[in-house]
C-alpha positions in Angstrom: -36.9 37.4 -1.9 -37.1 40.8 -3.8 -37.3 42.1 -0.3 -34.0 39.9 0.7 -32.4 41.2 -2.8 -33.1 44.5 -2.4 -31.6 44.4 1.5 -28.2 42.7 -0.1 -27.9 45.1 -2.5 -28.3 48.1 -0.2 -25.7 46.3 2.3 -23.2 46.6 -0.7 -23.5 49.9 -1.3 -23.4 51.0 2.5 -20.2 48.5 2.9 -18.3 50.4 0.0 -19.3 53.6 1.6 -17.8 52.2 4.7 -14.6 51.1 3.2 -13.9 54.4 1.8 -14.9 56.1 4.9 -12.3 53.9 6.9 -9.7 54.7 4.5 -10.0 58.3 4.7 -10.7 58.9 8.6 -8.3 56.2 10.4 -5.9 55.5 7.3 -6.0 51.9 7.8 -4.3 49.6 5.3 -6.7 48.7 2.1 -6.6 44.9 3.0 -7.4 45.4 6.8 -10.4 47.6 6.0 -11.7 45.0 3.4 -11.5 42.5 6.0 -13.7 44.3 8.8 -16.2 45.6 6.1 -16.5 42.1 4.7 -16.9 40.4 8.2 -20.0 43.4 9.0 -21.5 42.7 5.7 -21.9 39.2 6.1 -23.1 39.3 9.7 -25.7 41.9 8.6 -26.7 39.5 5.5 -27.2 36.5 7.7 -29.2 38.6 10.1 -31.4 39.4 7.4 -31.6 35.8 5.8 -32.5 34.6 9.8 -35.3 37.0 10.2 -36.9 36.6 6.8 -37.2 32.6 7.3 -38.8 33.1 11.1 -41.1 35.4 9.5 -42.1 33.1 6.7 -42.3 30.2 9.3 -44.5 31.9 11.7 -47.0 32.9 9.2 -47.3 29.4 7.7 -48.0 28.3 11.6 -50.4 31.2 12.1 -52.5 29.9 9.4 -52.2 26.4 10.8 -53.4 27.1 14.2 -56.5 28.6 12.1 -57.4 25.9 10.0 -57.4 24.0 13.1 -59.4 26.6 15.3 -62.1 26.1 12.0 -62.2 22.2 12.1 -63.0 22.4 16.0 -65.8 25.4 15.3 -67.4 22.9 12.9 -67.5 20.1 15.4 -69.3 22.2 18.0 -73.1 21.6 18.4 -73.3 25.3 19.5 -73.0 29.0 17.6 -69.2 30.2 17.2 -67.4 32.5 15.4 -63.5 33.2 14.5 -62.9 37.0 13.7 -60.1 39.2 13.6 -61.0 43.0 15.5 -61.1 44.8 12.0 -63.5 42.3 11.3 -61.5 41.7 8.1 -61.5 38.0 8.8 -64.8 36.4 9.9 -65.4 32.4 9.9 -69.0 31.3 11.2 -69.5 27.6 11.8 -72.5 25.6 10.5 -74.7 25.9 13.8 -74.3 29.6 13.2 -74.9 29.7 9.7 -78.0 27.6 10.1 -79.7 29.7 13.1 -79.5 33.2 11.5 -79.6 32.2 7.9 -76.1 33.7 6.5 -72.7 32.3 5.4 -69.5 33.5 6.4 -69.2 35.1 3.3 -72.5 37.5 4.0 -70.9 38.3 7.2 -67.7 39.7 5.7 -69.9 42.4 4.2 -69.6 45.1 6.8 -73.3 46.5 5.7 -74.6 42.8 6.6 -73.2 42.4 9.5 -74.5 45.6 11.2 -77.9 44.1 10.0 -77.4 41.1 12.2 -75.7 42.4 15.1 -77.1 45.2 17.6 -75.0 48.5 17.8 -73.8 47.8 21.4 -72.0 44.5 19.7 -69.3 46.9 17.9 -67.5 47.6 21.2 -64.6 50.5 21.0 -62.7 48.3 23.4 -61.6 44.6 22.4 -60.7 44.4 26.0 -64.3 45.0 27.1 -65.5 42.0 24.8 -63.2 39.7 26.2 -63.9 41.2 29.9 -67.8 40.6 29.5 -67.6 37.1 29.8 -71.7 36.6 29.1 -72.5 39.2 26.8 -76.4 39.0 26.0 -78.0 40.4 23.2 -80.5 39.8 20.0 -79.0 38.6 16.9 -81.7 39.5 13.7 -81.3 36.4 11.4 -82.2 36.5 7.8 -85.6 37.3 6.9 -85.9 39.5 10.3 -86.7 36.6 13.1 -85.1 37.8 16.5 -82.6 35.2 18.1 -81.7 35.9 21.8 -78.2 34.8 22.4 -75.3 34.9 25.3 -71.7 34.6 24.0 -68.3 34.4 25.6 -65.2 35.8 23.6 -61.5 34.6 23.7 -58.4 36.3 22.0 -56.8 33.4 20.0 -53.7 35.7 18.9 -52.5 39.4 18.4 -50.1 41.0 16.2 -48.9 44.6 16.3 -47.7 46.9 13.4 -46.7 50.9 13.6 -50.3 51.3 12.0 -52.6 48.7 14.1 -53.1 46.4 16.8 -54.8 43.3 15.4 -56.5 40.4 17.3 -58.0 37.2 16.3 -61.1 36.3 18.5 -63.3 33.5 18.9 -66.4 33.6 20.2 -69.1 30.7 21.3 -72.6 31.6 21.4 -75.9 29.7 22.9 -79.3 30.5 21.7 -81.7 31.6 24.9 -84.7 32.5 22.9 -86.6 29.7 24.9 -85.3 30.9 28.3 -85.9 34.4 27.5 -89.6 33.6 26.8 -90.1 31.5 29.6 -88.7 34.7 31.6 -91.3 36.8 30.2 -94.2 34.6 30.5 -93.2 34.1 33.9 -93.0 38.0 34.5 -96.3 38.2 32.5 -98.2 35.6 34.8 -96.6 36.9 38.0 -98.4 40.3 37.2 -101.5 38.7 36.4 -101.4 36.4 39.6 -100.9 39.8 41.7 -103.9 41.1 39.7 -105.9 38.2 40.4 -104.6 38.0 44.0 -106.5 41.3 44.6 -109.5 40.6 42.4 -109.9 37.5 44.7 -109.4 39.3 47.9 -112.0 41.5 46.6 -114.2 39.0 45.8 -114.4 36.8 48.7 -114.7 39.9 50.7 -118.0 40.9 49.1 -119.5 37.4 48.4 -118.7 36.5 52.0 -116.8 33.3 51.3 -115.0 32.2 54.3 -112.4 29.5 54.4 -111.8 26.6 57.0 -108.8 24.3 56.7 -107.2 21.5 58.9 -103.6 21.1 58.3 -101.7 18.5 58.9 -100.1 17.7 62.2 -102.2 20.7 64.0 -104.9 20.3 66.3 -106.4 23.7 65.6 -108.5 24.7 62.7 -107.3 28.1 60.3 -110.2 30.1 59.5 -110.0 33.1 56.9 -110.2 36.8 58.1 -113.6 36.8 56.2 -115.0 33.7 58.1 -113.7 35.4 61.2 -116.2 38.2 60.5 -119.1 36.2 59.5 -118.7 34.2 63.1 -117.4 37.0 65.2 -114.1 35.4 66.0 -110.9 37.5 66.4 -108.2 34.8 66.3 -107.5 32.8 62.9 -107.0 29.3 64.4 -109.8 27.7 66.5 -109.7 24.6 68.5 -112.2 21.8 67.8 -114.0 22.9 71.0 -115.0 26.5 70.1 -116.0 24.9 66.4 -118.4 22.4 68.4 -119.4 25.2 70.3 -120.9 27.1 67.4 -122.8 24.2 65.5 -126.5 24.0 66.4 -127.6 21.3 68.9 -129.6 19.7 66.0 -126.6 19.6 63.7 -124.3 17.4 66.2 -124.9 14.3 63.6 -123.4 16.6 61.0 -120.4 17.9 62.9 -119.6 14.6 64.3 -119.3 13.3 60.7 -117.5 16.7 59.6 -115.1 16.0 62.4 -114.1 12.5 61.7 -113.5 13.2 58.3 -111.1 16.3 59.5 -109.4 14.2 62.1 -109.1 10.8 60.4 -109.6 11.3 56.5 -110.2 7.9 54.9 -108.0 6.5 53.1 -108.2 6.3 49.4 -109.8 9.8 49.3 -110.1 11.2 46.1 -108.6 14.7 45.8 -110.9 15.5 42.7 -114.0 15.0 44.9 -115.8 17.9 46.0 -117.6 17.2 49.1 -120.6 19.3 50.6 -122.5 19.7 53.8 -124.7 22.0 55.4 -125.0 22.8 58.9 -125.8 25.9 61.2 -123.2 28.1 63.1 -123.3 30.8 65.8 -122.6 33.8 63.8 -121.5 37.8 64.7 -125.1 38.5 65.4 -125.6 36.2 67.9 -128.1 34.0 65.9 -127.8 31.0 64.2 -127.1 30.9 60.7 -127.3 28.4 57.5 -123.9 27.5 56.1 -122.8 25.5 52.9 -118.9 23.6 53.2 -117.9 22.7 50.0 -114.2 21.1 50.7 -111.9 18.6 49.3 -109.6 16.2 51.0 -106.0 16.1 49.5 -104.6 12.7 50.9 -100.7 12.4 51.3 -98.9 9.1 51.8 -99.8 9.0 55.5 -103.3 9.7 55.7 -103.3 11.6 58.8 -101.1 14.2 57.0 -103.7 15.2 54.6 -104.9 18.7 54.2 -109.0 18.9 54.4 -110.5 22.7 53.6 -112.9 24.3 51.6 -115.3 27.3 51.4 -117.8 28.5 54.3 -120.7 30.1 52.3 -123.9 31.8 54.1 -126.9 30.4 52.5 -129.1 31.7 55.3 -131.3 33.6 52.4 -131.3 30.8 50.0 -132.4 28.5 53.0 -135.4 30.6 53.7 -136.2 30.8 50.1 -136.0 27.2 49.8 -137.9 26.8 53.2 -141.3 26.2 51.4 -140.3 24.3 48.6 -138.4 21.6 51.2 -141.8 21.8 53.1 -143.6 20.9 50.3 -140.6 18.2 49.2 -139.5 17.0 52.2 -142.2 17.7 55.1 -145.2 15.6 56.0 -148.4 17.6 56.0 -150.0 15.5 58.9 -147.1 15.2 61.4 -145.0 18.5 60.4 -141.8 15.8 60.3 -139.9 14.7 57.6 -141.4 12.5 55.2 -139.8 9.3 53.7 -138.1 11.1 50.8 -136.0 13.1 53.4 -135.6 10.0 55.2 -134.2 8.5 52.1 -132.0 11.0 51.2 -130.4 11.8 54.6 -130.0 7.9 55.1 -128.3 7.6 51.9 -125.7 10.4 52.5 -125.3 8.9 56.0 -124.9 5.4 54.3 -122.1 6.6 52.2 -120.0 8.5 55.1 -120.6 5.8 57.3 -119.0 3.3 55.0 -116.1 5.8 54.4 -115.5 7.0 58.2 -116.0 3.3 59.6 -119.1 4.4 61.8 -122.2 2.8 61.8 -126.0 3.8 62.8 -129.2 1.6 63.5 -132.3 2.0 61.4 -135.6 1.6 63.2 -139.0 1.3 61.7 -142.0 1.9 63.6 -145.9 0.7 62.8 -148.9 1.8 65.3 -150.6 -1.5 65.9 -154.2 -1.7 63.9 -153.9 1.7 63.3 -156.5 1.0 60.6 -159.4 0.4 63.3 -158.4 3.5 65.2 -159.3 5.4 62.2 -162.6 3.4 61.6 -163.4 3.7 64.9 -162.2 7.4 65.7 -162.4 8.9 62.6 -160.1 10.1 59.6 -159.2 13.5 62.0 -158.4 11.7 65.0 -156.4 9.4 63.1 -154.3 12.1 61.9 -153.9 13.8 65.4 -152.8 10.4 66.7 -150.0 10.5 63.8 -148.9 14.0 64.8 -148.9 13.1 68.3 -146.7 9.9 67.7 -144.6 11.9 65.8 -144.0 14.3 68.7 -143.4 11.6 71.0 -140.7 10.0 68.7 -139.3 13.5 68.1 -139.0 14.0 71.7 -137.4 10.7 72.5 -134.7 10.6 70.2 -133.7 14.6 70.7 -130.6 15.7 69.0 -129.1 11.8 69.1 -131.0 11.1 65.8 -133.3 11.6 63.1 -136.8 10.7 62.6 -139.4 10.8 59.3 -142.9 9.2 58.7 -142.1 7.2 55.6 -145.7 6.3 54.7 -149.6 5.5 56.2 -148.6 4.7 60.0 -145.1 4.0 59.5 -142.2 5.8 61.0 -138.1 5.5 61.0 -135.5 6.5 63.3 -131.9 7.0 62.0 -129.6 6.6 65.2 -125.8 6.9 65.6 -124.2 3.4 66.9 -122.4 4.2 69.9 -121.4 0.6 70.7 -124.6 -0.3 72.5 -126.8 -3.3 70.9 -129.4 -2.4 73.2 -129.6 1.7 72.7 -132.4 0.9 69.9 -134.5 -1.3 72.1 -134.2 1.4 74.9 -135.4 3.9 72.6 -138.1 1.7 71.0 -139.4 1.0 74.5 -139.4 4.7 75.6 -141.6 5.7 72.7 -143.5 2.5 73.4 -144.2 3.9 77.0 -145.0 7.5 76.2 -147.6 6.3 73.5 -149.5 4.4 76.1 -149.8 8.1 77.7 -151.9 9.0 74.3 -155.0 6.9 75.6 -155.8 9.0 78.9 -156.5 11.9 76.1 -158.0 11.3 72.8 -158.3 7.6 72.2 -159.3 6.7 76.0 -161.4 3.8 74.1 -158.5 2.6 72.5 -155.1 1.0 73.4 -152.1 2.8 71.6 -149.1 0.1 71.0 -146.2 0.5 68.1 -144.1 -2.3 67.1 -141.1 -2.2 65.8 -137.9 -3.6 63.2 -134.3 -2.7 63.2 -131.1 -3.3 61.3 -127.5 -2.4 61.8 -126.5 -0.1 59.1 -123.0 -2.3 58.9 -125.1 -5.6 58.8 -125.1 -5.3 55.2 -126.7 -3.8 52.4 -125.3 -2.3 49.4 -127.1 1.1 49.9 -129.5 2.6 52.3 -132.8 1.3 50.7 -131.8 -2.1 51.3 -130.9 -1.2 54.8 -134.3 0.1 55.3 -135.9 -2.7 53.6 -134.4 -5.1 55.9 -135.5 -3.2 58.8 -139.1 -3.3 57.3 -138.8 -6.9 56.6 -138.0 -7.7 60.4 -140.8 -5.3 61.3 -143.0 -7.7 59.2 -141.5 -11.1 60.6 -143.8 -10.0 63.7 -146.4 -12.9 64.9 -149.3 -10.3 65.3 -148.6 -9.5 68.8 -149.0 -6.0 69.8 -145.3 -4.1 70.8 -143.4 -6.6 69.5 -139.6 -5.6 68.5 -137.2 -7.7 66.3 -133.9 -7.2 64.9 -132.6 -8.4 61.5 -130.7 -11.5 62.0 -129.4 -14.5 60.1 -132.6 -16.3 60.3 -134.4 -13.1 58.3 -131.2 -12.9 56.3 -131.6 -16.4 54.9 -135.5 -15.6 54.1 -134.4 -12.4 52.3 -131.5 -14.6 50.4 -134.1 -17.1 49.3 -136.2 -14.2 48.3 -132.9 -13.2 46.4 -132.9 -16.3 44.3 -136.3 -16.0 43.4 -136.0 -12.4 42.4 -132.5 -13.4 40.0 -134.9 -16.0 38.2 -137.5 -13.5 37.9 -135.3 -10.9 36.5 -134.1 -13.8 33.8 -137.6 -14.3 33.1 -138.7 -10.5 32.4 -135.5 -10.6 29.9 -136.8 -14.0 28.5 -140.3 -12.7 28.1 -141.6 -15.5 30.5 -144.6 -12.7 31.7 -147.8 -12.7 29.9 -151.2 -11.5 30.7 -154.3 -13.2 31.3 -157.7 -11.5 30.9 -160.8 -12.2 33.3 -164.4 -10.4 32.0 -166.5 -8.1 33.6 -169.6 -8.6 32.9 -173.1 -6.3 33.1 -175.7 -7.9 35.7 -178.4 -6.3 33.8 -178.1 -7.6 30.5 -175.2 -10.1 30.7 -173.3 -8.2 28.3 -169.4 -7.8 28.5 -168.4 -4.5 29.6 -164.7 -5.0 30.7 -161.8 -7.0 31.5 -158.9 -7.3 33.9 -155.2 -7.8 33.4 -153.9 -10.1 35.6 -150.1 -11.0 35.5 -148.8 -14.6 35.0 -145.3 -16.0 35.2 -145.2 -19.2 32.8 -141.7 -20.8 32.6 -140.6 -22.9 29.5 -141.3 -26.2 31.3 -145.0 -25.1 31.3 -144.7 -24.6 35.1 -146.8 -21.2 36.5 -145.9 -19.4 39.1 -148.5 -17.8 40.9 -148.2 -13.7 41.5 -148.5 -14.2 45.1 -145.1 -15.8 45.1 -143.1 -13.4 42.8 -145.1 -10.2 43.2 -143.9 -9.1 47.0 -140.4 -10.3 45.8 -140.9 -7.8 42.7 -141.9 -5.2 45.3 -138.6 -5.1 47.2 -137.0 -4.5 44.4 -136.8 -2.8 41.0 -138.5 -5.2 39.1 -142.0 -4.3 40.1 -141.6 -1.3 38.1 -140.5 -3.3 35.3 -143.7 -5.7 35.5 -146.0 -2.6 36.2 -144.4 -1.2 32.9 -145.3 -4.2 31.0 -148.7 -4.8 32.2 -149.7 -1.1 31.4 -148.4 -1.0 27.9 -149.2 -4.8 26.9 -153.0 -4.2 28.2 -153.4 -1.1 26.5 -151.7 -2.5 23.5 -153.9 -5.8 23.4 -157.2 -3.7 23.7 -156.7 -1.3 21.2 -156.0 -4.1 19.0 -159.3 -5.9 19.6 -160.6 -2.5 18.9 -159.1 -1.9 15.8 -160.4 -5.6 15.0 -164.0 -4.3 15.2 -165.0 -6.0 18.6 -167.3 -3.7 20.9 -164.7 -1.5 22.9 -164.5 -2.6 26.8 -162.6 -1.3 30.0 -159.0 -2.8 30.4 -158.5 -3.0 34.5 -154.8 -3.0 35.8 -153.7 -2.9 39.3 -151.2 -0.5 40.8 -148.8 -1.6 43.5 -147.5 0.6 46.4 -144.4 0.9 44.5 -146.2 2.2 41.6 -148.3 4.7 43.3 -145.9 5.9 46.1 -142.5 5.8 44.6 -143.3 7.0 40.6 -144.6 9.4 38.5 -148.2 7.2 37.7 -149.6 9.9 35.9 -146.7 10.3 33.5 -146.2 6.4 33.0 -150.0 6.0 32.2 -150.0 8.9 29.8 -147.0 7.5 27.8 -148.4 4.2 27.6 -151.7 5.5 26.1 -149.8 7.5 23.7 -147.5 4.7 22.6 -150.4 2.4 21.8 -152.7 4.8 20.7 -155.7 3.7 22.8 -158.2 6.4 24.3 -157.9 7.0 28.2 -161.8 6.2 28.6 -161.0 2.5 28.1 -158.4 2.1 31.0 -159.2 1.5 34.6 -156.7 1.6 37.3 -157.4 -0.2 40.1 -156.2 0.7 43.8 -156.6 -1.8 46.8 -158.4 -0.3 50.0 -155.0 -0.7 52.1 -152.7 1.3 49.5 -154.9 3.8 49.0 -155.8 4.7 52.7 -151.9 4.1 53.4 -151.1 7.8 53.3 -154.6 8.8 52.0 -153.5 12.8 51.3 -151.1 11.3 48.9 -153.6 8.8 47.7 -156.2 11.6 46.6 -153.3 14.0 45.0 -152.2 11.1 42.7 -155.8 9.6 42.3 -157.0 13.0 41.1 -153.9 13.5 38.8 -154.8 10.0 37.2 -158.6 10.9 36.7 -157.5 14.3 35.1 -156.3 12.2 32.1 -159.9 10.4 31.4 -158.7 7.3 33.0 -161.3 5.3 35.3 -160.3 4.6 39.1 -161.7 1.9 40.8 -161.1 0.9 44.5 -160.3 -3.0 44.8 -160.7 -5.2 48.0 -163.1 -2.7 49.5 -164.3 -4.0 53.1 -160.8 -5.7 54.0 -159.4 -2.9 55.5 -161.8 -2.3 58.5 -161.9 1.6 56.8 -164.8 3.9 57.4 -167.1 3.9 54.4 -166.7 7.7 54.6 -163.9 7.4 52.8 -166.0 6.7 49.7 -167.0 10.6 49.9 -162.8 11.9 49.9 -161.6 9.3 47.3 -162.1 10.2 43.6 -163.4 6.6 42.8 -165.4 6.0 39.7 -166.0 2.1 40.4 -166.3 0.5 44.0 -165.1 -3.5 44.0 -166.4 -5.5 46.7 -164.2 -7.7 48.1 -165.0 -11.7 47.4 -165.1 -12.3 51.3 -168.4 -10.5 51.4 -169.7 -12.7 48.0 -169.0 -16.0 49.5 -171.7 -15.9 52.1 -174.4 -14.5 50.5 -176.8 -17.1 50.0 -176.9 -18.2 53.4 -175.9 -15.0 55.6 -178.6 -12.4 55.8 -175.9 -10.2 57.5 -173.4 -10.3 54.6 -176.3 -9.6 52.4 -177.5 -6.5 54.1 -173.9 -5.1 54.2 -173.4 -5.5 50.4 -176.9 -3.5 50.0 -175.9 -1.1 52.1 -172.5 -0.5 50.5 -174.0 -0.5 47.2 -176.8 2.2 48.4 -174.2 4.5 49.5 -172.1 4.1 46.7 -174.8 4.8 44.2 -176.2 7.9 46.4 -172.1 9.1 45.4 -172.6 8.0 41.7 -170.3 5.5 42.2 -170.5 2.3 40.2 -170.4 -1.1 42.3 -168.5 -4.4 41.0 -168.6 -7.7 42.8 -165.7 -10.2 42.5 -165.7 -13.6 43.4 -169.1 -14.6 42.0 -169.3 -18.8 41.5 -172.9 -19.5 41.6 -175.9 -18.4 40.2 -177.3 -17.5 43.2 -174.9 -14.9 44.6 -175.4 -13.1 40.8 -178.9 -12.9 41.4 -178.8 -11.6 44.7 -176.1 -8.9 43.8 -178.5 -8.1 40.5 -181.4 -7.3 43.0 -179.4 -5.3 45.3 -178.6 -3.1 42.2 -174.9 -4.0 41.8 -173.7 -3.0 38.4 -171.1 -5.7 37.3 -169.7 -8.8 38.4 -166.7 -10.9 38.0 -165.8 -14.6 39.0 -165.6 -17.9 38.0 -169.5 -18.1 37.4 -169.0 -15.5 34.2 -165.1 -16.8 33.0 -162.0 -17.8 34.4 -158.6 -15.5 33.4 -157.9 -16.8 29.9 -154.7 -16.1 27.8 -155.3 -13.4 25.4 -156.5 -15.9 22.3 -158.8 -17.7 24.6 -160.1 -14.4 25.6 -160.9 -13.3 21.9 -162.7 -16.4 21.4 -165.0 -15.6 24.5 -165.1 -12.0 23.4 -166.5 -13.2 19.7 -168.9 -15.5 21.3 -170.4 -12.6 24.0 -170.7 -10.4 21.0 -173.0 -12.9 19.0 -174.7 -13.3 22.2 -175.3 -9.4 22.9 -176.6 -9.3 19.3 -179.7 -11.4 20.6 -182.6 -9.9 21.9 -182.8 -11.2 25.3 -180.0 -12.7 27.3 -180.0 -14.7 30.5 -177.1 -15.4 32.9 -175.8 -18.8 32.9 -172.6 -20.7 33.4 -170.0 -20.1 30.7 -167.9 -23.0 29.7 
């Protein structure tokens, strides 16, 4: 308003001067000059008033616009700042002040602003700031933290005076700190990956590891450069035929299984599972090398589109080192073919693959008929020779189409690929039978060599390979005794197995319910009638008092895992009970337990016995382990090793049922036994059969010459006892001296014998 008043005063002065000038210059009349000057002055005043009003209203509009922009800024969820080009005016929204920790008032201080913004943020040209649509720079927050941002700036308004040009600017920014970190991490990872790939390539070359891959939709197989070098090939993709030609003929079964997996990966394959197989391939040096193939199957929705591949490693040197160990673990000493352990291993692997790939195999079990008689008449060495020659015949017949092993004694087994011909196993068995007959013309001209077989198809059932083998063996056992029999597992045999399974389930429950108990039968010294030992005999007593004979449930238990539980119970309970009677003050005597084939051939017997002795505290000298003659001679080399291990503990060893296996007495020289137990079949005719008496006397004399004690079982009369005493038999066992008794009754028997032994003379007599 003051400016307007000054302008009006100045206008009046100028008007008076103009009036005087017109009067002097133009000689215009006084009134006319006044009118003209008054009109000019009025127009000038009105102009000044109008200009002042416009300027006032413009300033108010700018203020209102700025306030509207500030309201919009505060509503944004991203950083925003309104500022003028002179940095005299700065307003920041809440999102910006939250991110950097400074207020708008703080930012109005140029020193603070220079701390926050990098030097290149203060561009000399406003147009450069506007043109750089996405300006990226780092903002330093309060406290020193770096915030990576990107900004977009627009000019809201501008004004110009003689001294300066001022622009109001709106800048909107985004926090890109996380994006920058990801970018930095990606760059770092890329560098590390490049270095890793270099190291990988170098390590693959140095370690001689090749790659084999079957890609979806391709008929060929990709091989890495390293594998090309290992195999002496010059192409990176090979056909099935080339790959097959490289395989060793003996590994044809392995190739077929691998090919089935790679060509038609089974549905539901677990991509995390690492599969492993070993085979021989013809290599660059024109010899066969052993390779291990470790691979994964990565299934897609369509199984034919799966990726299958992995590492191929030359393990020839390792194989050479392991050959000695494998020979000890998996090669049968007598026949030099694989043993039962290897057959079970290969069989289980094949079983799993066959289920996964929908293929099947035949399992055949062969048994040399009356082999024990051949052993007895031809001798131990010739018996081993027959086993070796039989193995050679079997291997020649099956060639590369199957897998063979000696699984124990005179039992052999075959694994043959099922090609859809149900008569294939019968033809192979008959071919073996025909060739075995030729052996009679050489070392066994006085014998007729035949073999029988039982067989089963793997796909006919079974939860694992062991069960399939059991069924083949069960089929073999169903023979009526005739030579050269061939029996396949069928529904009739299956029904018998089902019946055995029901009994097995009942027996399992009986073990859990503590229905098993030990009975004890005394062993008497024939010289003075004293109690020298006892035999622990298992009994199954049902809750209703029914007693299940061992002959019914022991075979069932032997075909399952239950026999190990029963054997463990018998061993520990016999030792515990004997130690308890010793602690009560009864004269210490030996307790005998019987080992089954499962215990003897498939478990670490020595460890089990030592553990039972340790847990019960009984001394080893008071334990006697009884083995049947047929069990010991099933695999005599293994039997001797096991028996020597047991004897090393200080435990006694007895051969039970001697004389029932048609074996040669020469075995007494080989087996490390301490006691020979004469079978009851020799004892029952002693009183009326002179030959029986001569046989018994001869066996007793031979045993004594080897410092082996003798015991006769099944004695039922005083006459039998007297004959045995005169023949020099050491111990006796049978109903004449006492039946098997439960623990409480046997303790009463022990007390009675202790009183008798205290008397000066004792005579043999029937016990009540």
